[in-house]
N, C-alpha and C positions, 0 to 999 in steps of 0.2 A: 858894175857893182851897184846894187840897189841901196838907196838911201831913203830913210823916212824919219819923221820927227813926231814924238808924242809929247804934247805940251804938259801933260801931267795934271795932278789934282790940286796943286797949290801954286800960288804965284811964284815966279822966279825959279821954277823947276822945269826941266825938260829932259827927255831921253832921246838920243839920236842913234838910229840903227843904221850901220854901214855894213852891209853883208852880214857876217856872223859876229860882228862887234857891236856892243851896246855901250854908249858913253852916257853917263848920267851927269847932268849939269845942275849946279846951283848958281844962279845968275849966269855968268859967262865962264865959269870955272868947272872943269871936270872934277867931280868928287868921288866917282866910282866908275868902274868899267867891268864888263864881262865879255871876254873874247874866247876864241876857239882854243887858245893855249893857256890862258891865264885870266884871272880876275882879281880885283882888289877894291877895298873901300878905304878911303883916306880917313885918318883921324880928323877931328874938327879943329882946325886952326883959325876959324873965322868967327862966327857968331851964332846966335840962337836960331835964326832962320835956316841957315845951312845945317845946323845941328838937327833940326826937325826933318830936313830932307834926308840926312844920313840915317836917322832913326827909322824912317820909312823903308829905306833900302836894306838896312841891317840893324835891327834893334839891339843886338848884343855888341857892346863896344869892345869887348876883349879881342875880337878878330880884326879890328881895324889896324892899319899899318901907318907908320910915320909918313909924313908928306914926302920926304926924300925917297923912301922906299917905294911909295906909290908912284911917284914921277918916274923913277927908273923902270919899274915894271910896266907902266903904261907906255913909255917910250919904246921899250923892247917889243911889246905887243904890236904897236903901230909899225915899227920897222919890219917885223915878220910879215905884216900884211901889205907892206909897200906903201904905207901912208905917212 
C-alpha cells in the first residue's frame, strides 16, 4: 500500500495518503479523513489553529460531526482497510 505525506500550506498541518485513504492532521491529531467508503470532518474541540485547518478542509461548519461520531467512523474505516 502506497503512503505519502503532504506537509500542507500552514504550520502544524499535514495530509497523509495511505492507498485510497487520506488523513488530515492538525499537530498530531486526525481532524478529518476521506476514505473509499466514508469521510468526515470533526467539530473543533481544540483551538484557533486547528479551527483554521478545519476551515480549509471544510468551510461550512454545519456538516462537521461530533468528536465521538468522528472517532467511531474513522475507526470503522480503518478497520475496513485492515489498518
